[in-house]
RODREN-346178 format. One line per field, with one value per atom (N, C-alpha, C, O): residue number from 1; atom name; x, z, y. Coordinates in Angstrom, 2 decimals. Each point is the difference from the previous one (the first is absolute). Example, Ala and Ser with C-alpha at 12.3 -4.5 7.8 and 13.67 -1.06 7.14 Angstrom:
BEGIN
i = c(1,1,1,1,2,2,2,2) .
at = c(N,CA,C,O,N,CA,C,O) .
c1 = c(13.19,-0.89,0.90,1.04,-1.39,0.82,-0.77,0.51) .
c3 = c(7.80,0.00,0.00,0.66,-1.38,0.06,0.73,0.17) .
c2 = c(-5.69,1.19,1.20,-0.02,1.07,1.19,1.09,1.11) .
# end
This chain:
BEGIN
i = c(1,1,1,1,2,2,2,2,3,3,3,3,4,4,4,4,5,5,5,5,6,6,6,6,7,7,7,7,8,8,8,8,9,9,9,9,10,10,10,10,11,11,11,11,12,12,12,12,13,13,13,13,14,14,14,14,15,15,15,15,16,16,16,16,17,17,17,17,18,18,18,18,19,19,19,19,20,20,20,20,21,21,21,21,22,22,22,22,23,23,23,23,24,24,24,24,25,25,25,25,26,26,26,26,27,27,27,27,28,28,28,28,29,29,29,29,30,30,30,30,31,31,31,31,32,32,32,32,33,33,33,33,34,34,34,34,35,35,35,35,36,36,36,36,37,37,37,37,38,38,38,38,39,39,39,39,40,40,40,40,41,41,41,41,42,42,42,42,43,43,43,43,44,44,44,44,45,45,45,45,46,46,46,46,47,47,47,47,48,48,48,48,49,49,49,49,50,50,50,50,51,51,51,51,52,52,52,52,53,53,53,53,54,54,54,54,55,55,55,55,56,56,56,56,57,57,57,57,58,58,58,58,59,59,59,59,60,60,60,60,61,61,61,61,62,62,62,62,63,63,63,63,64,64,64,64,65,65,65,65,66,66,66,66,67,67,67,67,68,68,68,68,69,69,69,69,70,70,70,70,71,71,71,71,72,72,72,72,73,73,73,73,74,74,74,74,75,75,75,75,76,76,76,76,77,77,77,77,78,78,78,78,79,79,79,79,80,80,80,80,81,81,81,81) .
at = c(N,CA,C,O,N,CA,C,O,N,CA,C,O,N,CA,C,O,N,CA,C,O,N,CA,C,O,N,CA,C,O,N,CA,C,O,N,CA,C,O,N,CA,C,O,N,CA,C,O,N,CA,C,O,N,CA,C,O,N,CA,C,O,N,CA,C,O,N,CA,C,O,N,CA,C,O,N,CA,C,O,N,CA,C,O,N,CA,C,O,N,CA,C,O,N,CA,C,O,N,CA,C,O,N,CA,C,O,N,CA,C,O,N,CA,C,O,N,CA,C,O,N,CA,C,O,N,CA,C,O,N,CA,C,O,N,CA,C,O,N,CA,C,O,N,CA,C,O,N,CA,C,O,N,CA,C,O,N,CA,C,O,N,CA,C,O,N,CA,C,O,N,CA,C,O,N,CA,C,O,N,CA,C,O,N,CA,C,O,N,CA,C,O,N,CA,C,O,N,CA,C,O,N,CA,C,O,N,CA,C,O,N,CA,C,O,N,CA,C,O,N,CA,C,O,N,CA,C,O,N,CA,C,O,N,CA,C,O,N,CA,C,O,N,CA,C,O,N,CA,C,O,N,CA,C,O,N,CA,C,O,N,CA,C,O,N,CA,C,O,N,CA,C,O,N,CA,C,O,N,CA,C,O,N,CA,C,O,N,CA,C,O,N,CA,C,O,N,CA,C,O,N,CA,C,O,N,CA,C,O,N,CA,C,O,N,CA,C,O,N,CA,C,O,N,CA,C,O,N,CA,C,O,N,CA,C,O,N,CA,C,O,N,CA,C,O,N,CA,C,O,N,CA,C,O,N,CA,C,O,N,CA,C,O) .
c1 = c(-18.03,0.16,-1.38,-0.85,0.65,-1.29,0.12,0.94,-1.89,0.00,-0.89,-1.15,1.69,-0.77,-0.77,0.52,-1.72,-0.75,0.64,0.58,-0.72,0.59,-0.83,-1.23,1.90,-0.67,0.62,1.22,-2.06,0.48,0.50,-0.57,1.65,0.43,-0.78,-0.21,-0.21,-0.79,0.93,0.83,-1.01,0.80,-0.97,-0.93,1.14,-0.84,0.46,1.12,-1.98,0.37,1.22,0.76,-0.57,1.14,1.31,1.08,-1.18,1.20,0.51,1.10,-1.90,0.40,1.08,0.05,0.81,1.01,-0.64,-1.13,1.85,-0.51,-0.11,0.90,-2.00,-0.21,0.60,-0.67,1.94,0.70,-0.58,-0.07,-0.35,-0.58,-1.30,-0.26,-0.54,-1.23,0.29,-0.68,1.67,0.38,0.50,-0.36,1.20,0.52,-1.14,-0.01,-0.94,-1.12,-0.85,-0.47,0.27,-0.76,0.74,-0.62,1.93,0.78,-0.05,-0.21,0.39,-0.08,-1.41,-0.17,-0.83,-1.39,-0.26,-0.62,1.10,-0.17,0.77,-0.53,1.76,0.80,-0.67,-0.04,-0.50,-0.68,-1.25,-0.30,-0.45,-1.20,0.36,-0.65,1.69,0.43,0.52,-0.27,1.00,0.54,-1.11,0.02,-1.00,-1.10,-0.84,-0.54,0.42,-0.76,0.69,-0.67,2.00,0.71,-0.05,-0.10,0.15,-0.14,-1.39,-0.15,-0.86,-1.37,-0.15,-0.64,1.23,-0.07,0.72,-0.49,1.64,0.74,-0.82,-0.05,-0.60,-0.83,-1.18,-0.41,-0.15,-1.10,0.46,-0.73,1.94,0.53,0.20,-0.36,0.93,0.20,-1.34,-0.16,-0.82,-1.32,-0.65,-0.63,0.77,-0.60,0.67,-0.66,1.98,0.68,-0.47,-0.18,-0.02,-0.49,-1.42,-0.32,-0.52,-1.37,-0.02,-0.79,1.64,0.07,0.44,-0.54,1.51,0.45,-1.13,-0.17,-0.58,-1.12,-1.08,-0.55,0.24,-1.02,0.45,-0.79,2.05,0.52,-0.03,-0.39,0.80,0.00,-1.42,-0.22,-0.73,-1.38,-0.58,-0.77,1.12,-0.49,0.53,-0.75,2.04,0.59,-0.65,-0.27,0.03,-0.63,-1.41,-0.38,-0.38,-1.35,0.04,-0.81,1.74,0.12,0.37,-0.58,1.54,0.41,-1.13,-0.22,-0.51,-1.11,-1.09,-0.59,0.33,-1.03,0.41,-0.82,2.06,0.47,-0.01,-0.35,0.73,0.02,-1.42,-0.22,-0.74,-1.39,-0.53,-0.74,1.13,-0.44,0.59,-0.69,1.97,0.62,-0.65,-0.20,-0.13,-0.67,-1.37,-0.40,-0.31,-1.32,0.15,-0.79,1.81,0.22,0.35,-0.45,1.24,0.37,-1.22,-0.17,-0.70,-1.21,-0.89,-0.59,0.48,-0.83,0.59,-0.75,2.07,0.64,-0.25,-0.25,0.32,-0.19,-1.46,-0.27,-0.66,-1.42,-0.40,-0.90,1.52,-0.42,0.71,-0.22) .
c3 = c(-88.19,0.90,0.39,-0.85,2.14,0.52,0.47,0.72,-1.14,0.38,1.23,0.02,0.98,1.22,-0.16,-0.57,1.07,-0.07,0.92,1.04,-1.47,0.74,1.24,-0.06,1.19,1.24,0.50,0.09,0.23,0.59,1.40,0.75,-0.41,1.39,0.77,-0.50,1.66,0.79,0.65,0.84,-1.26,0.55,0.62,-0.66,1.91,0.69,-0.30,-0.46,0.73,-0.26,0.82,-0.46,1.62,0.83,-0.53,0.41,-1.30,-0.56,-1.25,-0.47,-0.07,-1.23,0.31,1.11,-2.10,0.23,0.04,-0.44,0.97,0.11,-1.39,-0.84,0.60,-1.27,0.10,0.42,-0.81,0.15,-0.90,0.40,-1.60,-0.90,0.57,-0.09,0.66,0.63,1.19,0.21,0.58,1.17,-0.42,0.61,-1.65,-0.50,-0.57,0.17,-0.86,-0.56,1.11,-0.14,1.23,1.12,0.63,0.32,-0.14,0.58,-0.89,0.50,-1.82,-0.90,-0.03,-0.12,0.21,0.04,1.22,-0.10,1.26,1.23,-0.12,0.36,-0.86,-0.16,-0.97,0.25,-1.35,-0.97,0.57,-0.27,1.08,0.62,0.97,0.03,0.76,0.94,-0.74,0.40,-1.47,-0.77,-0.64,0.04,-0.64,-0.62,1.05,-0.27,1.46,1.07,0.48,0.26,-0.15,0.43,-1.08,0.31,-1.57,-1.08,0.04,-0.20,0.44,0.07,1.17,-0.14,1.28,1.17,-0.29,0.38,-1.03,-0.35,-0.94,0.14,-1.12,-0.94,0.71,-0.36,1.36,0.76,0.79,0.11,0.45,0.74,-0.93,0.33,-1.50,-0.98,-0.46,-0.14,-0.09,-0.42,1.08,-0.31,1.57,1.07,0.10,0.27,-0.49,0.02,-1.15,0.19,-1.35,-1.15,0.28,-0.30,0.85,0.30,1.05,-0.10,1.11,1.02,-0.62,0.35,-1.26,-0.66,-0.85,-0.03,-0.67,-0.81,0.88,-0.33,1.42,0.91,0.57,0.08,0.33,0.54,-1.05,0.30,-1.53,-1.06,-0.29,-0.17,0.10,-0.26,1.16,-0.23,1.45,1.15,-0.03,0.23,-0.51,-0.08,-1.14,0.15,-1.27,-1.14,0.37,-0.34,1.03,0.40,0.95,-0.12,1.07,0.95,-0.72,0.28,-1.20,-0.73,-0.85,-0.02,-0.67,-0.84,0.87,-0.36,1.51,0.89,0.52,0.00,0.43,0.48,-1.11,0.23,-1.43,-1.14,-0.32,-0.29,0.33,-0.27,1.07,-0.32,1.58,1.06,-0.20,0.20,-0.58,-0.25,-1.18,0.02,-1.08,-1.16,0.39,-0.46,1.32,0.45,0.79,-0.18,1.06,0.77,-0.93,0.22,-1.25,-0.95,-0.76,-0.20,-0.23,-0.72,0.90,-0.46,1.74,0.92,0.23,0.13,-0.09,0.19,-1.22,0.15,-1.33,-1.22,-0.14,-0.44,0.80,-0.12,0.96,-0.31,1.44,1.00,-0.19,0.74) .
c2 = c(35.83,1.10,0.52,0.28,-0.14,0.43,1.45,0.36,0.46,1.41,0.18,-0.45,1.11,0.25,1.32,0.96,-0.91,1.27,1.06,-0.30,1.54,1.12,0.30,0.04,0.16,0.38,1.30,0.13,0.82,1.25,-0.26,-0.79,1.46,-0.07,1.07,1.10,-1.42,0.93,1.04,-0.33,1.58,1.10,0.99,0.47,-0.15,0.97,1.42,0.21,0.78,1.39,0.45,0.86,-1.42,0.38,-0.61,0.42,-1.39,-0.62,0.71,-0.29,1.24,0.69,1.04,0.53,-0.23,1.04,1.39,0.18,0.77,1.37,0.61,-0.14,0.83,0.68,1.39,0.95,-0.83,1.27,1.09,1.16,-1.52,1.00,0.56,1.21,-2.07,0.47,0.89,1.01,-1.38,0.79,1.38,1.01,-0.97,1.28,0.85,1.21,-1.85,0.73,0.63,1.13,-1.84,0.55,1.18,1.02,-1.15,1.08,1.25,1.10,-1.28,1.15,0.58,1.21,-2.05,0.49,0.86,1.05,-1.50,0.78,1.32,1.06,-1.11,1.20,0.97,1.21,-1.72,0.86,0.63,1.17,-1.92,0.56,1.11,1.04,-1.24,1.03,1.23,1.14,-1.36,1.12,0.81,1.23,-1.90,0.73,0.70,1.08,-1.66,0.64,1.27,1.00,-1.02,1.21,1.07,1.18,-1.57,0.98,0.62,1.20,-2.02,0.50,0.97,1.05,-1.39,0.89,1.31,1.06,-1.12,1.21,0.87,1.22,-1.86,0.76,0.64,1.10,-1.78,0.59,1.20,0.99,-1.05,1.15,1.17,1.13,-1.38,1.07,0.56,1.21,-2.09,0.45,0.85,1.01,-1.40,0.79,1.36,1.00,-0.93,1.29,0.89,1.21,-1.78,0.77,0.50,1.15,-2.01,0.42,1.10,0.94,-1.05,1.05,1.32,1.06,-1.09,1.22,0.60,1.22,-2.06,0.50,0.62,1.05,-1.71,0.53,1.34,0.94,-0.85,1.25,1.11,1.12,-1.44,1.01,0.48,1.20,-2.11,0.40,0.80,0.94,-1.29,0.75,1.43,0.95,-0.79,1.33,0.79,1.20,-1.86,0.68,0.47,1.12,-1.96,0.38,1.19,0.92,-0.94,1.11,1.29,1.05,-1.12,1.20,0.55,1.21,-2.09,0.46,0.61,1.02,-1.63,0.55,1.38,0.92,-0.76,1.29,1.05,1.16,-1.59,0.94,0.46,1.17,-2.09,0.37,0.95,0.93,-1.15,0.91,1.38,1.00,-0.92,1.29,0.70,1.21,-1.98,0.59,0.55,1.06,-1.78,0.46,1.30,0.93,-0.86,1.23,1.15,1.13,-1.39,1.05,0.49,1.20,-2.14,0.38,0.84,0.98,-1.36,0.78,1.39,0.97,-0.85,1.30,0.90,1.19,-1.77,0.79,0.42,1.12,-1.98,0.32,1.11,0.78,-0.68,1.00,1.24,0.96) .
# end
């Protein structure tokens, strides 16, 4: 009995079956990237709202302290005279 040497059959890339697992992985990857991007955008909107509230609160505080100091100065001037 004579054994023949093994020969690969030539198969081109277009002859291979579709890689469904790879295709599903790409789809889930795209979906995950879009989902994380929308969460990031939502967090940025919330962060900007928080920063605007802090800026507004500090601005009001500065105005109130400034007005209070001016009133105190006027009171001190009234008492001194």
